[in-house]
SEVO-921929 format. One record per residue (C-alpha): x, y, z; residue in three letters; residue number from 1. Coordinates in nm, 4 decimals. Last residue first. Example, Ala and Ser with C-alpha at 12.3 -4.5 7.8 and 13.67 -1.06 7.14 Angstrom:
2
<<1.3670 -0.1060 0.7140> SER 2>
<<1.2300 -0.4500 0.7800> ALA 1>
% end
This chain:
60
<<-15.7726 -8.4152 -4.5331> UNK 60>
<<-15.8236 -8.0415 -4.5668> UNK 59>
<<-15.8388 -7.9155 -4.9244> UNK 58>
<<-15.6330 -7.6276 -5.0598> UNK 57>
<<-15.7062 -7.4769 -5.4012> UNK 56>
<<-15.4663 -7.2785 -5.6176> UNK 55>
<<-15.5554 -7.1091 -5.9450> UNK 54>
<<-15.3063 -6.9163 -6.1586> UNK 53>
<<-15.4979 -6.6928 -6.3993> UNK 52>
<<-15.3975 -6.6700 -6.7654> UNK 51>
<<-15.5138 -6.3874 -6.9908> UNK 50>
<<-15.6781 -6.3563 -7.3307> UNK 49>
<<-15.8107 -6.0487 -7.5148> UNK 48>
<<-16.0465 -6.1072 -7.8086> UNK 47>
<<-16.0679 -5.7989 -8.0284> UNK 46>
<<-16.3770 -5.6498 -8.1920> UNK 45>
<<-16.3424 -5.3804 -8.4612> UNK 44>
<<-16.6453 -5.1725 -8.5609> UNK 43>
<<-16.5679 -4.8926 -8.3124> UNK 42>
<<-16.3226 -5.0392 -8.0647> UNK 41>
<<-16.4851 -5.3429 -7.9010> UNK 40>
<<-16.3032 -5.5464 -7.6414> UNK 39>
<<-16.3911 -5.9114 -7.5834> UNK 38>
<<-16.2910 -6.1181 -7.2842> UNK 37>
<<-16.0893 -6.4346 -7.2389> UNK 36>
<<-15.9835 -6.6682 -6.9592> UNK 35>
<<-15.7084 -6.9318 -6.9581> UNK 34>
<<-15.6855 -7.1134 -6.6234> UNK 33>
<<-15.3449 -7.2149 -6.4844> UNK 32>
<<-15.3270 -7.5027 -6.2353> UNK 31>
<<-15.2547 -7.5615 -5.8675> UNK 30>
<<-15.3882 -7.8334 -5.6357> UNK 29>
<<-15.3044 -7.8267 -5.2635> UNK 28>
<<-15.3506 -8.1148 -5.0204> UNK 27>
<<-15.3875 -8.0800 -4.6439> UNK 26>
<<-15.2901 -8.2144 -4.3022> UNK 25>
<<-14.9539 -8.3849 -4.3578> UNK 24>
<<-14.8860 -8.2312 -4.6992> UNK 23>
<<-14.9799 -8.3396 -5.0482> UNK 22>
<<-14.8918 -8.1384 -5.3577> UNK 21>
<<-15.1079 -8.1635 -5.6695> UNK 20>
<<-15.0024 -7.9968 -5.9959> UNK 19>
<<-15.3135 -7.9716 -6.2109> UNK 18>
<<-15.2863 -8.0633 -6.5774> UNK 17>
<<-15.2453 -7.7760 -6.8238> UNK 16>
<<-15.4267 -7.4681 -6.9597> UNK 15>
<<-15.7661 -7.5345 -6.8003> UNK 14>
<<-16.0064 -7.3405 -7.0218> UNK 13>
<<-16.2273 -7.0581 -6.9032> UNK 12>
<<-16.5134 -6.9652 -6.6773> UNK 11>
<<-16.4738 -6.7781 -6.3505> UNK 10>
<<-16.7178 -6.7938 -6.0606> UNK 9>
<<-16.6957 -6.6011 -5.7338> UNK 8>
<<-16.7325 -6.6770 -5.3661> UNK 7>
<<-16.6209 -6.4944 -5.0522> UNK 6>
<<-16.6655 -6.6297 -4.7003> UNK 5>
<<-16.6125 -6.4333 -4.3797> UNK 4>
<<-16.6115 -6.6123 -4.0440> UNK 3>
<<-16.6674 -6.3774 -3.7503> UNK 2>
<<-16.4138 -6.4027 -3.4684> UNK 1>
% end
C-alpha cells in the first residue's frame, strides 16, 4: 500500500492550553486555534475570525 502524506500550514493564536490524553501506545494533544481572514466589500474591510479544533497524535 502506498503511503500518502499531506501537509499544510495554518497561522493563528492558540485559544487555550492543550488537552493531552495519554494512551498505552500513543498520546493525543487537542487545542483550538483562532484564525482570521480579511474580507473587503468596496471601501469597507472586515476581519472574520474562526476557531479550528486541532488534534495531534504522537506514537510513544
